[in-house]
N, C-alpha and C positions, 0 to 999 in steps of 0.2 A: 200404347194408347195415351191421348193425351187427357188429364186433366179437366172438366170443363172449365172456364177462368172464375173465378170466387170461391173453387173449390177448398182452397190454398187459405183462403182468410175466412170461411166457416167453421173448417178445423180449428183453426184459431181463433175464433169467437167461443165456439163451444167449448174451447177450453177456461177461458176468462170468464165465461158467464159462474156465475155462483149455485152451488146443488142445489140448494133454495128454488131461485128462479129456474132451471136446469128443470126438477123436478115435477113442477108443476106447470109446465110444458108437453104436457100429454094433450092431447085433442080428444075427446069422443065422436065417435062418429054414432050417426042415424040408425048402424044396427046394431047397436052395442059394441063393436071393436071398438078399442082405443089405438088412436097413433104414438108413438114414442114423437117424442120433440123434434130428435134430430132428422128424423123420416119425413114428419111433416116440413121442417126445413128445407130439407131437398126436393120434398114432389110438391111443394106451392098447395095454398089454401083449394086451390077451383080441382086440382086432381087428385088432395084427398078427399072432396067433397063429393065429386064427381064418385068412386072408385067406393065409398062407402056405403051411399045412395045407390047404386046403382041397383036396376030391375029386371037386368038379364047381363050375361056375359058370354063372347061367341069366342071358341077358340078356333083356331088354323094354324096348320101344316106350312110353315112359307121356302118360297126359295131365297138365297143367300145374295141375290147378286139385287141390288135396286136398280129399278128403273121404272121407265112410265106405263104400266099395264095396269089398269082396275081387275078386278079387285088386286088392293093392296091393303097392308097396315104399314103405317110410318115409311112407307114406298117402298117397303118390300114386296113383291106378288105372292099373291098369296095359289099354294099347286094342292090344300085340300083344305077344302072347311070342313071344322070340327063340329064336334055337338057342342049344343050349347051347356053352361054347365049347370050340373046341379045347386040348388040352393045349400047343402053339404061343401059342394066341392066350391064354392064361391069365398064359403065364409075362411076356408081355410087356404083360399089364396088370396084373403085380404089382412089371414092372420100373419103368413108369410111378408107380404108387403106394408105392413104397416110397425112390423118388428125389426127395434134395429139388429138386435139375434143375427138377420140375416144379410147383412149386407157388413162388408170390410170400408169402411170412410176414408179411412189413414193409408189408404194402397194403389197404388192403381197397376194398371195390367199394359205390357206389349204385345200384344197377341190380335189379333184380326178380329172386329166383331162378324159373326155371320149366321144371321139370321137362322132359328130353325123355327123356334114358333111364336105364333101370337096371340093375346087376348083383348077384345075390344070389352070395355066397361061402356053399358049405357042407363044413365041418367038420362028418362025425359028423353028432350034433343040434344042433350050432352054428349060426349062420349069421353072416353081415357085409352087410350094402348100401351098394354106394357107387350115388347119384343122378348126374348130369351137367342142368344148364344148359347146351348150346349157346349163347342169345343170352350172356350171361353169365358163359360159361367159369369156371363153379362145379361144384366138384362137393362133395359132401355123402355124409359118413360117416355108420353105423350098427350098433349092434346090439341088434336086438330091440327094446324100448319106448326105449330112452334118449336123450335128444337128438341130436338127427345134428351135427355139429363139420361148416363147411363155410368151403372154402379156395378159390384162385385156381389154375386149372389152366394160365394162359397160356402157359408157356414148351413144354406137352406138349399141346398144342391139334392141331398138324398131324399125330401119332400116334393119339392119341383118335381125332380125327376120321378116320384109315384106317382104326382097329379097327372103327368104327362104320359105314365105308362095305363091310366084308367081312361084317357081320352082319347090317344090315338091308338091302338093298337096292333103291334109290330106283324107283320104275312110273316 
C-alpha cells in the first residue's frame, strides 16, 4: 500500500514537536471522549467533529470491489445493511477511532484494501464514514467525496472483531 502524501512529513513533524505542545494537542469531543493529537491530525477537524457529535451510526457489510451502485459506502456496494449501533457500541467505536493506540502510523502495508464492513456517522446533515478491510487490518476514513485516509488498525483488531461479531451474526 502506498502511504498518503504527507504521511512521512506528518511523522517527521510529530517527532519535532515538543512534549508539552504534543501533550496539549488532545481535542475534546461533545460526547466526552477525547481525541489523541496524532489521530486528530490524521482525521482532520471536520471528521473528528462529525464522529464526536454523531446522533446515529449505521453499519453495513460491503462488497470488496468498488462499483457505481447505490447504496454504497466510500464507493463499496452494500451487500447487507446491519443494525444501527447502540449508544454503548457508538462510544466503543469512538474510543477505538480516537485512540492513537489503535493505529500503527509509522508503517505501511503492501496488501490490497478489500472492504468488508462500513460505518456511517450521521451528525445532522453531515456524514463521515469508516470502512474496514479485515484481511489487511486497515480502516479507511472519509467525509462526503473527499479522498479516503487509510491507516493500520492492528492494535485494535480484537476489539473491532468483537464489535463486528455483535453486529453481524455469522450463519
